[in-house]
N, C-alpha and C positions, 0 to 999 in steps of 0.2 A: 244398876238400880234405876237409872233414868229410863231404860227400856221398859222396865216393869211399870214405872209410873205412866209412861206413854200408853202402854197396853191397857192399863186400868182406866185412863182418861178416855181412850177410844171405846172401851166397853161401856163406860158411862154415857158417852155421846150416842152410841148405838142404842142403848136403852132409852135414852131421851127421845131419839128419833122414832123408835118403835111406839113409844107412848104418844108422841106427836101425831103419828099416822092413825093410831087407834083412839085418838083423843075425843073423837065424836061420841064415843060410847062412854067416856069418862075413865078415870083412873081407879083401878081396884086397890084395895088395902094392901094386897100382896105386892103390887107394883110399887106402891109408896114405900113399903118396908124394904124392898130390894134396892130402891133408889137411895134410901137413907144408908143402907149397908154399903153401897158403892161409894157414897160420899164420905163415909167414915174411913173406908179403905184408902181413898185418894188422900184424905187428910193425913192419915198415918204414913202413907208413902212420902208425902211432902215433908213431913217431919223427919223421916228417916233420911231423905235426900239432903235436907238442911244440916242434919247432924253429921252426915258423912262428908259434906263439903267443908264443914268447920274442922273436922278431924283431918281431912286432907291438907287443909291450909296449915294446921298445926304441925303436921308431919313435914310439910315442905319447908316451914321455918326451921324446924329441927335439923333437917338435911343441910340447909344453907349454913346454919351455925357450925355444924360439924365439918363441912367443907372448908369454911373459913379457918377453923382450928387446924385442919390438915394442911392448908396452905401455909399457915403461920409456922407449923412444925417443920415443914419442908424448908422454909426460908431459914429458920434457926439452925437446922441441920447443915444446910449449905454454908452458913456463916461459921459454924463450929468447925466444919471440915476445912474451910479456908484458913481459919486461925490455927488449927493444928498443923497444917502444911507449912505455915509461916514459922511456927515454933520449931518444927523439924528441920528447917534449913539452916 
């Protein structure tokens, strides 16, 4: 997603650069509309990136919790096995 964002930002900067070079003749209504469209795309992509980052963080927390539970289960399994071996002797 960040590559898409970078490409959009580069397109926006390219458009701004073109407008800057042709700025002597003024900005047309079409160019303003295109610029606003690009700005809204960049904003939407920023929102998507932020959402995906928060989703990633939530998933990472969930993975950490599940790994902790797995470690606890492995520890309890080892203790149980050791206790069963003691009883069997």
